[in-house]
MARNU-326334 format. One record per residue: x, y, z of N, C-alpha, C in turn; chain; residue in three letters. Coordinates in nm, 2 decimals, padded with zeros to 4 digits. Layout:
SITE     npx     npy     npz    capx    capy    capz     cpx     cpy     cpz  kette  rest
SITE       X       Y       Z       X       Y       Z       X       Y       Z      A   ALA
...
end
This chain:
SITE     npx     npy     npz    capx    capy    capz     cpx     cpy     cpz  kette  rest
SITE   21.43  -02.82   26.02   21.57  -02.79   25.99   21.58  -02.64   25.96      A   MET
SITE   21.68  -02.58   26.02   21.70  -02.44   26.00   21.75  -02.41   25.86      A   GLN
SITE   21.72  -02.29   25.81   21.75  -02.25   25.67   21.90  -02.26   25.65      A   LYS
SITE   21.98  -02.21   25.75   22.13  -02.21   25.73   22.18  -02.35   25.72      A   SER
SITE   22.13  -02.45   25.80   22.17  -02.59   25.79   22.13  -02.65   25.66      A   ASN
SITE   22.01  -02.62   25.61   21.97  -02.67   25.48   22.06  -02.62   25.37      A   LEU
SITE   22.09  -02.50   25.38   22.18  -02.44   25.27   22.32  -02.51   25.27      A   GLN
SITE   22.37  -02.54   25.39   22.50  -02.61   25.39   22.49  -02.74   25.33      A   LYS
SITE   22.38  -02.81   25.36   22.36  -02.95   25.31   22.35  -02.94   25.15      A   ILE
SITE   22.27  -02.85   25.10   22.25  -02.83   24.96   22.39  -02.80   24.89      A   ILE
SITE   22.47  -02.72   24.96   22.60  -02.68   24.90   22.69  -02.80   24.89      A   THR
SITE   22.69  -02.89   24.99   22.78  -03.01   24.99   22.72  -03.11   24.89      A   GLN
SITE   22.59  -03.12   24.88   22.53  -03.21   24.78   22.57  -03.16   24.64      A   ILE
SITE   22.57  -03.03   24.61   22.61  -02.97   24.48   22.75  -03.01   24.46      A   LYS
SITE   22.84  -02.99   24.55   22.98  -03.01   24.53   23.01  -03.16   24.50      A   SER
SITE   22.94  -03.24   24.57   22.95  -03.39   24.54   22.91  -03.42   24.40      A   TYR
SITE   22.80  -03.37   24.35   22.75  -03.40   24.22   22.85  -03.35   24.11      A   ILE
SITE   22.89  -03.23   24.13   22.99  -03.16   24.04   23.12  -03.24   24.03      A   VAL
SITE   23.16  -03.30   24.15   23.29  -03.37   24.15   23.28  -03.51   24.08      A   SER
SITE   23.16  -03.56   24.06   23.14  -03.69   24.01   23.12  -03.69   23.86      A   GLN
SITE   23.09  -03.58   23.80   23.06  -03.57   23.66   23.16  -03.48   23.58      A   ILE
SITE   23.22  -03.53   23.47   23.31  -03.45   23.40   23.25  -03.31   23.36      A   PRO
SITE   23.33  -03.21   23.37   23.27  -03.07   23.35   23.20  -03.05   23.22      A   GLU
SITE   23.25  -03.11   23.11   23.19  -03.09   22.98   23.06  -03.16   22.97      A   LYS
SITE   23.04  -03.26   23.05   22.91  -03.34   23.05   22.80  -03.28   23.13      A   GLN
SITE   22.83  -03.20   23.24   22.73  -03.14   23.32   22.72  -02.99   23.28      A   LEU
SITE   22.62  -02.96   23.20   22.60  -02.83   23.14   22.54  -02.74   23.25      A   ILE
SITE   22.44  -02.78   23.32   22.38  -02.70   23.43   22.33  -02.79   23.54      A   SER
SITE   22.33  -02.74   23.66   22.28  -02.82   23.77   22.18  -02.73   23.84      A   LEU
SITE   22.05  -02.77   23.86   21.95  -02.69   23.92   21.89  -02.76   24.04      A   TYR
SITE   21.87  -02.68   24.14   21.79  -02.72   24.26   21.64  -02.70   24.22      A   LEU
SITE   21.55  -02.79   24.23   21.42  -02.78   24.19   21.32  -02.82   24.30      A   VAL
SITE   21.19  -02.80   24.27   21.09  -02.85   24.36   21.03  -02.75   24.46      A   GLY
SITE   20.95  -02.81   24.55   20.87  -02.73   24.65   20.96  -02.67   24.75      A   ARG
SITE   21.08  -02.73   24.77   21.17  -02.68   24.88   21.21  -02.54   24.85      A   ILE
SITE   21.19  -02.49   24.73   21.23  -02.35   24.70   21.12  -02.25   24.72      A   LEU
SITE   21.00  -02.30   24.75   20.88  -02.22   24.75   20.81  -02.21   24.89      A   THR
SITE   20.71  -02.13   24.90   20.63  -02.13   25.02   20.55  -02.26   25.04      A   LYS
SITE   20.55  -02.34   24.94   20.48  -02.47   24.94   20.56  -02.58   25.01      A   ASP
SITE   20.68  -02.55   25.05   20.76  -02.65   25.11   20.70  -02.70   25.24      A   LYS
SITE   20.72  -02.83   25.27   20.66  -02.89   25.39   20.78  -02.95   25.47      A   SER
SITE   20.75  -03.00   25.59   20.85  -03.07   25.67   20.91  -03.19   25.60      A   PRO
SITE   20.83  -03.25   25.50   20.88  -03.37   25.43   20.93  -03.34   25.29      A   GLU
SITE   20.95  -03.21   25.26   21.00  -03.17   25.12   21.13  -03.24   25.10      A   SER
SITE   21.15  -03.30   24.98   21.27  -03.36   24.93   21.37  -03.26   24.88      A   ASP
SITE   21.49  -03.30   24.86   21.59  -03.22   24.79   21.61  -03.29   24.66      A   ILE
SITE   21.56  -03.22   24.55   21.56  -03.27   24.42   21.65  -03.18   24.33      A   ASP
SITE   21.73  -03.24   24.25   21.82  -03.17   24.16   21.81  -03.23   24.02      A   LEU
SITE   21.81  -03.14   23.92   21.82  -03.17   23.78   21.95  -03.13   23.72      A   PHE
SITE   22.01  -03.22   23.65   22.13  -03.19   23.58   22.10  -03.19   23.43      A   GLY
SITE   22.13  -03.08   23.36   22.12  -03.08   23.22   22.25  -03.13   23.16      A   ILE
SITE   22.25  -03.24   23.09   22.37  -03.30   23.05   22.39  -03.32   22.90      A   VAL
SITE   22.51  -03.35   22.86   22.54  -03.37   22.72   22.51  -03.51   22.68      A   SER
SITE   22.51  -03.54   22.55   22.48  -03.67   22.50   22.57  -03.78   22.55      A   ASP
SITE   22.70  -03.75   22.59   22.79  -03.85   22.63   22.78  -03.88   22.78      A   ASP
SITE   22.69  -03.82   22.85   22.67  -03.86   22.99   22.61  -04.00   23.00      A   PHE
SITE   22.67  -04.08   23.09   22.63  -04.22   23.11   22.53  -04.22   23.23      A   ASP
SITE   22.41  -04.27   23.21   22.31  -04.28   23.31   22.35  -04.36   23.43      A   LEU
SITE   22.45  -04.44   23.42   22.50  -04.52   23.53   22.55  -04.42   23.64      A   LYS
SITE   22.60  -04.30   23.60   22.65  -04.20   23.69   22.54  -04.15   23.78      A   GLN
SITE   22.42  -04.14   23.72   22.30  -04.10   23.79   22.27  -04.20   23.91      A   GLU
SITE   22.27  -04.32   23.87   22.25  -04.43   23.97   22.35  -04.43   24.08      A   SER
SITE   22.48  -04.41   24.05   22.58  -04.41   24.15   22.57  -04.29   24.24      A   GLN
SITE   22.53  -04.18   24.19   22.51  -04.06   24.28   22.40  -04.08   24.37      A   ILE
SITE   22.29  -04.13   24.32   22.17  -04.15   24.41   22.19  -04.27   24.51      A   ASN
SITE   22.27  -04.37   24.47   22.30  -04.47   24.57   22.39  -04.42   24.68      A   ASN
SITE   22.47  -04.32   24.65   22.56  -04.26   24.76   22.46  -04.18   24.85      A   TYR
SITE   22.37  -04.11   24.80   22.28  -04.03   24.89   22.20  -04.13   24.97      A   PHE
SITE   22.15  -04.24   24.92   22.07  -04.34   24.99   22.15  -04.40   25.10      A   GLU
SITE   22.27  -04.43   25.08   22.36  -04.50   25.18   22.42  -04.40   25.28      A   LYS
SITE   22.41  -04.27   25.26   22.47  -04.17   25.35   22.36  -04.07   25.39      A   ASN
SITE   22.26  -04.11   25.47   22.15  -04.02   25.50   22.20  -03.89   25.58      A   PRO
SITE   22.30  -03.90   25.65   22.35  -03.78   25.73   22.40  -03.68   25.63      A   LYS
SITE   22.46  -03.72   25.52   22.51  -03.63   25.41   22.40  -03.54   25.36      A   PHE
SITE   22.28  -03.60   25.35   22.16  -03.52   25.29   22.07  -03.47   25.40      A   THR
SITE   22.12  -03.46   25.53   22.04  -03.41   25.64   21.92  -03.50   25.66      A   GLY
SITE   21.93  -03.63   25.63   21.83  -03.73   25.65   21.70  -03.70   25.57      A   LYS
SITE   21.72  -03.62   25.46   21.61  -03.59   25.37   21.63  -03.67   25.25      A   LYS
SITE   21.51  -03.71   25.19   21.52  -03.78   25.06   21.58  -03.69   24.96      A   GLU
SITE   21.68  -03.74   24.89   21.75  -03.66   24.79   21.77  -03.74   24.66      A   CYS
SITE   21.74  -03.67   24.55   21.75  -03.74   24.42   21.82  -03.64   24.32      A   ARG
SITE   21.90  -03.70   24.24   21.96  -03.63   24.12   21.91  -03.70   24.00      A   PHE
SITE   21.86  -03.61   23.90   21.81  -03.67   23.78   21.88  -03.59   23.66      A   ARG
SITE   21.93  -03.67   23.57   21.99  -03.62   23.45   21.89  -03.60   23.34      A   ALA
SITE   21.89  -03.48   23.28   21.80  -03.45   23.16   21.89  -03.41   23.05      A   LEU
SITE   21.88  -03.48   22.94   21.97  -03.46   22.82   21.92  -03.33   22.75      A   TYR
SITE   22.02  -03.24   22.72   21.99  -03.12   22.65   21.93  -03.15   22.51      A   LEU
SITE   21.97  -03.26   22.45   21.93  -03.30   22.32   21.78  -03.32   22.32      A   SER
SITE   21.72  -03.37   22.43   21.58  -03.39   22.44   21.50  -03.26   22.42      A   ASP
SITE   21.55  -03.15   22.49   21.48  -03.02   22.49   21.50  -02.96   22.35      A   PHE
SITE   21.61  -02.99   22.29   21.63  -02.93   22.16   21.56  -03.00   22.05      A   GLU
SITE   21.48  -03.11   22.08   21.40  -03.18   21.98   21.48  -03.28   21.90      A   GLY
SITE   21.60  -03.31   21.94   21.68  -03.40   21.86   21.66  -03.55   21.90      A   ARG
SITE   21.60  -03.57   22.01   21.57  -03.71   22.05   21.43  -03.71   22.11      A   THR
SITE   21.38  -03.83   22.13   21.24  -03.85   22.19   21.24  -03.89   22.33      A   LYS
SITE   21.35  -03.86   22.40   21.36  -03.89   22.54   21.44  -04.01   22.57      A   GLY
SITE   21.55  -04.00   22.65   21.63  -04.11   22.68   21.68  -04.11   22.82      A   LYS
SITE   21.63  -04.02   22.91   21.68  -04.02   23.05   21.58  -04.12   23.13      A   SER
SITE   21.61  -04.13   23.26   21.53  -04.22   23.34   21.39  -04.16   23.36      A   THR
SITE   21.37  -04.03   23.35   21.24  -03.98   23.37   21.18  -03.91   23.25      A   ILE
SITE   21.25  -03.90   23.14   21.20  -03.85   23.02   21.22  -03.95   22.91      A   ILE
SITE   21.12  -04.02   22.86   21.13  -04.12   22.76   21.03  -04.11   22.64      A   GLN
SITE   20.97  -03.99   22.63   20.88  -03.97   22.52   20.87  -03.81   22.50      A   ASP
SITE   20.82  -03.77   22.39   20.81  -03.63   22.36   20.71  -03.56   22.45      A   VAL
SITE   20.60  -03.63   22.49   20.50  -03.57   22.58   20.57  -03.53   22.72      A   LYS
SITE   20.65  -03.62   22.77   20.72  -03.59   22.89   20.82  -03.48   22.88      A   THR
SITE   20.89  -03.48   22.76   20.98  -03.37   22.74   20.91  -03.23   22.75      A   ILE
SITE   20.79  -03.23   22.68   20.71  -03.10   22.68   20.66  -03.07   22.83      A   ARG
SITE   20.64  -03.17   22.91   20.60  -03.15   23.05   20.71  -03.08   23.12      A   LEU
SITE   20.83  -03.13   23.11   20.95  -03.08   23.18   20.99  -02.94   23.13      A   TYR
SITE   20.97  -02.92   23.00   20.99  -02.78   22.95   20.89  -02.68   23.02      A   LEU
SITE   20.77  -02.73   23.03   20.67  -02.64   23.09   20.70  -02.61   23.23      A   LYS
SITE   20.75  -02.71   23.31   20.79  -02.69   23.45   20.91  -02.59   23.46      A   LEU
SITE   21.01  -02.61   23.37   21.12  -02.51   23.37   21.08  -02.37   23.33      A   PHE
SITE   20.99  -02.36   23.24   20.94  -02.23   23.19   20.86  -02.15   23.29      A   ARG
SITE   20.79  -02.23   23.38   20.70  -02.16   23.47   20.75  -02.16   23.62      A   HIS
SITE   20.87  -02.22   23.64   20.92  -02.23   23.78   21.05  -02.15   23.79      A   SER
SITE   21.07  -02.11   23.92   21.20  -02.04   23.95   21.30  -02.14   24.01      A   LYS
SITE   21.34  -02.23   23.93   21.44  -02.33   23.97   21.57  -02.25   24.00      A   PHE
SITE   21.65  -02.30   24.09   21.77  -02.23   24.13   21.90  -02.29   24.07      A   LYS
SITE   21.97  -02.21   23.99   22.09  -02.26   23.92   22.20  -02.27   24.03      A   LEU
SITE   22.26  -02.39   24.04   22.36  -02.42   24.14   22.50  -02.42   24.08      A   LEU
SITE   22.51  -02.46   23.95   22.63  -02.47   23.89   22.61  -02.47   23.73      A   SER
SITE   22.71  -02.42   23.66   22.71  -02.43   23.52   22.63  -02.31   23.45      A   GLY
SITE   22.58  -02.34   23.33   22.53  -02.24   23.25   22.38  -02.22   23.27      A   LYS
SITE   22.33  -02.10   23.28   22.19  -02.07   23.29   22.12  -02.08   23.16      A   LYS
SITE   22.02  -02.16   23.15   21.95  -02.19   23.02   21.82  -02.12   23.01      A   ILE
SITE   21.79  -02.06   22.90   21.66  -02.00   22.87   21.57  -02.11   22.80      A   ASN
SITE   21.49  -02.17   22.88   21.41  -02.28   22.83   21.30  -02.24   22.73      A   PHE
SITE   21.27  -02.11   22.73   21.18  -02.06   22.63   21.23  -02.06   22.49      A   SER
SITE   21.36  -02.08   22.47   21.42  -02.07   22.34   21.41  -02.21   22.27      A   ASN
SITE   21.37  -02.31   22.34   21.36  -02.44   22.27   21.24  -02.45   22.18      A   PHE
SITE   21.24  -02.53   22.07   21.13  -02.52   21.97   21.00  -02.59   22.02      A   PRO
SITE   21.01  -02.69   22.11   20.89  -02.76   22.15   20.80  -02.68   22.24      A   LEU
SITE   20.67  -02.70   22.22   20.57  -02.63   22.30   20.55  -02.70   22.43      A   LYS
SITE   20.49  -02.62   22.53   20.45  -02.68   22.66   20.35  -02.79   22.63      A   ASP
SITE   20.34  -02.89   22.72   20.24  -02.99   22.72   20.11  -02.92   22.75      A   ILE
SITE   20.00  -02.96   22.70   19.87  -02.90   22.73   19.83  -02.93   22.87      A   SER
SITE   19.74  -02.84   22.93   19.69  -02.87   23.06   19.62  -03.00   23.07      A   ASP
SITE   19.54  -03.03   22.97   19.47  -03.16   22.97   19.56  -03.28   22.96      A   ARG
SITE   19.66  -03.28   22.88   19.76  -03.39   22.88   19.84  -03.40   23.01      A   ASP
SITE   19.87  -03.29   23.07   19.94  -03.29   23.20   19.85  -03.35   23.30      A   GLU
SITE   19.72  -03.32   23.29   19.62  -03.37   23.39   19.61  -03.53   23.38      A   LEU
SITE   19.62  -03.58   23.26   19.62  -03.73   23.24   19.74  -03.79   23.31      A   LYS
SITE   19.85  -03.73   23.30   19.97  -03.78   23.36   19.96  -03.78   23.52      A   ILE
SITE   19.91  -03.67   23.57   19.89  -03.66   23.71   19.79  -03.75   23.77      A   ASP
SITE   19.68  -03.77   23.69   19.57  -03.86   23.74   19.63  -04.00   23.75      A   LEU
SITE   19.71  -04.04   23.65   19.76  -04.18   23.65   19.85  -04.20   23.77      A   ASP
SITE   19.93  -04.10   23.80   20.02  -04.11   23.92   19.94  -04.12   24.05      A   ILE
SITE   19.84  -04.04   24.06   19.75  -04.04   24.18   19.68  -04.17   24.19      A   LEU
SITE   19.62  -04.22   24.08   19.55  -04.35   24.09   19.64  -04.46   24.13      A   LYS
SITE   19.77  -04.45   24.09   19.86  -04.56   24.12   19.89  -04.56   24.27      A   SER
SITE   19.90  -04.44   24.33   19.91  -04.43   24.48   19.79  -04.48   24.55      A   SER
SITE   19.67  -04.44   24.51   19.55  -04.49   24.57   19.54  -04.64   24.56      A   ILE
SITE   19.57  -04.70   24.45   19.57  -04.85   24.43   19.67  -04.91   24.53      A   ALA
SITE   19.78  -04.85   24.54   19.88  -04.91   24.63   19.83  -04.92   24.78      A   TYR
SITE   19.78  -04.80   24.82   19.72  -04.80   24.96   19.61  -04.90   24.98      A   TYR
SITE   19.52  -04.91   24.89   19.41  -05.01   24.91   19.46  -05.15   24.90      A   LYS
SITE   19.56  -05.18   24.82   19.61  -05.32   24.81   19.69  -05.36   24.93      A   LYS
SITE   19.76  -05.26   24.99   19.85  -05.30   25.10   19.80  -05.25   25.24      A   HIS
SITE   19.67  -05.24   25.25   19.61  -05.21   25.38   19.66  -05.08   25.44      A   ASN
SITE   19.67  -04.98   25.35   19.71  -04.84   25.38   19.85  -04.83   25.45      A   TYR
SITE   19.93  -04.93   25.42   20.08  -04.91   25.45   20.15  -04.83   25.35      A   LYS
SITE   20.26  -04.77   25.39   20.33  -04.68   25.30   20.46  -04.75   25.25      A   GLU
SITE   20.51  -04.71   25.14   20.64  -04.76   25.08   20.74  -04.65   25.07      A   LYS
SITE   20.86  -04.68   25.10   20.97  -04.57   25.09   21.03  -04.58   24.95      A   GLN
SITE   21.06  -04.47   24.89   21.02  -04.33   24.93   20.87  -04.30   24.90      A   PRO
SITE   20.81  -04.37   24.81   20.67  -04.34   24.77   20.59  -04.47   24.75      A   TYR
SITE   20.46  -04.47   24.77   20.38  -04.35   24.80   20.37  -04.33   24.95      A   PRO
SITE   20.35  -04.21   24.99   20.32  -04.17   25.13   20.22  -04.07   25.13      A   ASN
SITE   20.17  -04.03   25.24   20.06  -03.93   25.25   20.09  -03.80   25.19      A   MET
SITE   20.22  -03.75   25.22   20.26  -03.62   25.18   20.27  -03.62   25.03      A   TYR
SITE   20.33  -03.72   24.97   20.34  -03.72   24.82   20.20  -03.74   24.76      A   ASN
SITE   20.12  -03.82   24.81   19.98  -03.84   24.76   19.91  -03.70   24.76      A   THR
SITE   19.92  -03.63   24.87   19.85  -03.50   24.88   19.91  -03.40   24.77      A   ALA
SITE   20.04  -03.42   24.75   20.10  -03.33   24.64   20.04  -03.35   24.51      A   LYS
SITE   20.01  -03.48   24.47   19.95  -03.51   24.34   19.81  -03.46   24.34      A   TRP
SITE   19.74  -03.47   24.45   19.60  -03.41   24.45   19.61  -03.26   24.42      A   VAL
SITE   19.71  -03.19   24.48   19.72  -03.05   24.46   19.76  -03.02   24.32      A   LEU
SITE   19.84  -03.10   24.26   19.88  -03.08   24.12   19.75  -03.09   24.03      A   HIS
SITE   19.66  -03.18   24.07   19.53  -03.19   23.99   19.44  -03.07   24.02      A   ILE
SITE   19.44  -03.02   24.14   19.36  -02.90   24.17   19.41  -02.78   24.09      A   THR
SITE   19.54  -02.78   24.08   19.60  -02.67   24.00   19.55  -02.67   23.85      A   LYS
SITE   19.54  -02.79   23.80   19.49  -02.80   23.66   19.34  -02.79   23.65      A   LEU
SITE   19.27  -02.82   23.76   19.13  -02.79   23.76   19.10  -02.64   23.75      A   GLU
SITE   19.19  -02.57   23.82   19.17  -02.42   23.82   19.20  -02.37   23.68      A   ALA
SITE   19.29  -02.43   23.61   19.32  -02.38   23.47   19.20  -02.42   23.38      A   CYS
SITE   19.15  -02.54   23.39   19.05  -02.59   23.29   18.91  -02.54   23.32      A   LEU
SITE   18.88  -02.53   23.45   18.74  -02.49   23.49   18.73  -02.34   23.51      A   ALA
SITE   18.83  -02.28   23.57   18.82  -02.14   23.60   18.89  -02.05   23.51      A   LYS
SITE   18.96  -02.11   23.41   19.03  -02.04   23.31   19.14  -01.95   23.37      A   LYS
SITE   19.20  -02.01   23.48   19.31  -01.94   23.54   19.44  -01.95   23.47      A   CYS
SITE   19.53  -01.86   23.48   19.66  -01.87   23.43   19.73  -01.98   23.49      A   LYS
SITE   19.81  -02.06   23.42   19.88  -02.17   23.47   19.97  -02.13   23.59      A   TYR
SITE   19.95  -02.19   23.70   20.01  -02.15   23.83   20.07  -02.28   23.90      A   GLN
SITE   20.20  -02.28   23.92   20.26  -02.40   23.98   20.26  -02.39   24.13      A   ILE
SITE   20.23  -02.28   24.19   20.24  -02.26   24.34   20.11  -02.29   24.40      A   TYR
SITE   20.10  -02.39   24.49   19.98  -02.43   24.55   19.92  -02.32   24.64      A   PHE
SITE   20.01  -02.26   24.72   19.95  -02.16   24.82   19.88  -02.05   24.75      A   TYR
SITE   19.91  -02.02   24.62   19.84  -01.91   24.56   19.70  -01.95   24.51      A   LYS
SITE   19.66  -02.08   24.52   19.53  -02.13   24.48   19.43  -02.13   24.59      A   LEU
SITE   19.47  -02.10   24.71   19.38  -02.13   24.83   19.25  -02.05   24.82      A   LYS
SITE   19.24  -01.94   24.76   19.12  -01.86   24.75   19.03  -01.90   24.64      A   ASN
SITE   19.07  -01.99   24.55   19.00  -02.03   24.44   18.90  -02.14   24.47      A   LEU
SITE   18.92  -02.22   24.58   18.83  -02.33   24.61   18.76  -02.31   24.74      A   PHE
SITE   18.63  -02.34   24.74   18.54  -02.33   24.86   18.58  -02.42   24.97      A   PRO
SITE   18.55  -02.39   25.09   18.57  -02.48   25.20   18.50  -02.61   25.18      A   ARG
SITE   18.56  -02.72   25.20   18.51  -02.85   25.17   18.57  -02.91   25.05      A   GLY
SITE   18.63  -02.83   24.96   18.70  -02.88   24.85   18.83  -02.96   24.90      A   HIS
SITE   18.86  -03.07   24.83   18.98  -03.15   24.87   19.11  -03.07   24.87      A   ILE
SITE   19.12  -02.96   24.80   19.24  -02.88   24.80   19.28  -02.85   24.94      A   PHE
SITE   19.18  -02.81   25.03   19.22  -02.77   25.17   19.26  -02.89   25.25      A   HIS
SITE   19.20  -03.01   25.22   19.24  -03.13   25.29   19.39  -03.16   25.25      A   ASP
SITE   19.41  -03.15   25.13   19.55  -03.19   25.08   19.65  -03.09   25.13      A   ALA
SITE   19.62  -02.96   25.14   19.71  -02.87   25.20   19.74  -02.90   25.35      A   MET
SITE   19.64  -02.94   25.42   19.65  -02.98   25.56   19.74  -03.10   25.58      A   ALA
SITE   19.73  -03.20   25.49   19.82  -03.31   25.49   19.96  -03.27   25.46      A   VAL
SITE   19.98  -03.19   25.36   20.12  -03.15   25.32   20.18  -03.07   25.44      A   ARG
SITE   20.11  -03.00   25.51   20.17  -02.91   25.62   20.17  -02.98   25.75      A   ASN
SITE   20.13  -03.10   25.76   20.13  -03.18   25.89   20.27  -03.23   25.91      A   SER
SITE   20.30  -03.24   26.04   20.43  -03.29   26.08   20.42  -03.41   26.18      A   ASN
SITE   20.30  -03.47   26.17   20.28  -03.59   26.26   20.24  -03.71   26.18      A   LYS
SITE   20.26  -03.83   26.23   20.22  -03.95   26.16   20.06  -03.96   26.14      A   PRO
SITE   20.02  -04.03   26.04   19.88  -04.04   26.01   19.83  -04.18   26.06      A   PHE
SITE   19.71  -04.18   26.12   19.65  -04.30   26.16   19.59  -04.37   26.03      A   SER
SITE   19.56  -04.50   26.05   19.50  -04.58   25.94   19.36  -04.51   25.90      A   ILE
SITE   19.29  -04.47   26.00   19.16  -04.40   25.98   19.18  -04.28   25.90      A   LYS
SITE   19.28  -04.19   25.93   19.30  -04.07   25.86   19.35  -04.10   25.71      A   GLU
SITE   19.43  -04.20   25.69   19.47  -04.24   25.56   19.35  -04.29   25.48      A   LYS
SITE   19.27  -04.37   25.54   19.15  -04.42   25.46   19.06  -04.31   25.42      A   LYS
SITE   19.04  -04.21   25.51   18.95  -04.10   25.48   19.00  -04.01   25.36      A   GLU
SITE   19.14  -03.99   25.37   19.19  -03.90   25.27   19.20  -03.98   25.13      A   PHE
SITE   19.23  -04.10   25.14   19.24  -04.18   25.01   19.10  -04.19   24.95      A   ILE
SITE   19.00  -04.21   25.03   18.86  -04.22   24.98   18.83  -04.09   24.91      A   LYS
SITE   18.86  -03.98   24.98   18.83  -03.85   24.92   18.90  -03.83   24.79      A   LYS
SITE   19.03  -03.87   24.79   19.11  -03.86   24.67   19.06  -03.94   24.55      A   SER
SITE   19.01  -04.06   24.58   18.95  -04.14   24.48   18.82  -04.09   24.42      A   GLU
SITE   18.74  -04.03   24.50   18.62  -03.97   24.46   18.65  -03.85   24.37      A   VAL
SITE   18.74  -03.77   24.42   18.79  -03.65   24.34   18.85  -03.69   24.21      A   TYR
SITE   18.93  -03.79   24.21   18.99  -03.84   24.08   18.89  -03.88   23.98      A   THR
SITE   18.79  -03.95   24.02   18.68  -03.99   23.93   18.60  -03.88   23.88      A   ASN
SITE   18.57  -03.78   23.96   18.50  -03.66   23.92   18.57  -03.58   23.82      A   LEU
SITE   18.70  -03.56   23.84   18.79  -03.48   23.75   18.80  -03.55   23.62      A   ILE
SITE   18.82  -03.68   23.62   18.83  -03.76   23.50   18.71  -03.75   23.41      A   GLU
SITE   18.59  -03.76   23.48   18.47  -03.75   23.40   18.44  -03.61   23.35      A   LYS
SITE   18.49  -03.51   23.42   18.46  -03.37   23.39   18.55  -03.32   23.27      A   ARG
SITE   18.67  -03.37   23.28   18.77  -03.30   23.18   18.83  -03.40   23.08      A   PHE
SITE   18.81  -03.53   23.10   18.87  -03.63   23.00   18.76  -03.71   22.94      A   LEU
end
């Protein structure tokens, strides 16, 4: 998809979301994820985070996402999700009440992502996430979360004869979680500064490390055979076990 066409799609998605939520309830709307970086792939999703007030009703989040799901042409046939994050969570007044943030550990994870990412403000107030009192989640605790997600994908593939489920798990998303874990391996083993961009890690890992396999999967634009899926999932499982033993 050409950059100009993608920008038009993101603009109309933004306009739709803003039209569906009362102005006082939507504090900020951010475009987030790999689609903003050199790590974007042909399968990169369109993900948006809305920072919302306490009176926001989570039913609105479901209604917006249902609209995207039922109108694929509206989103350029890309997977598109809107997630509401309550400002009160980041302020430490609650322990998590959104669909993706339901405990303090996850709040600290999303604060860390906002603090280290260059998310694009589409509407509303720009927020300085460094001003909130909660600290970033530790690299080790983030690793535990990522390992659990990757292990879940591996288990699904093995149980369902390497078939994929929409929207997840798929090979591209599984490779993404492998790369998240390599990012944290770099932090914990090589004492690197926390780095969210995968492409900046390529010189840290020798040829043969699963990092390079995962990058190849992410950058592929062709379907994967059962044999290719089995090989990558097997490597991912071996890598997961090694990392778990090494750092946890």
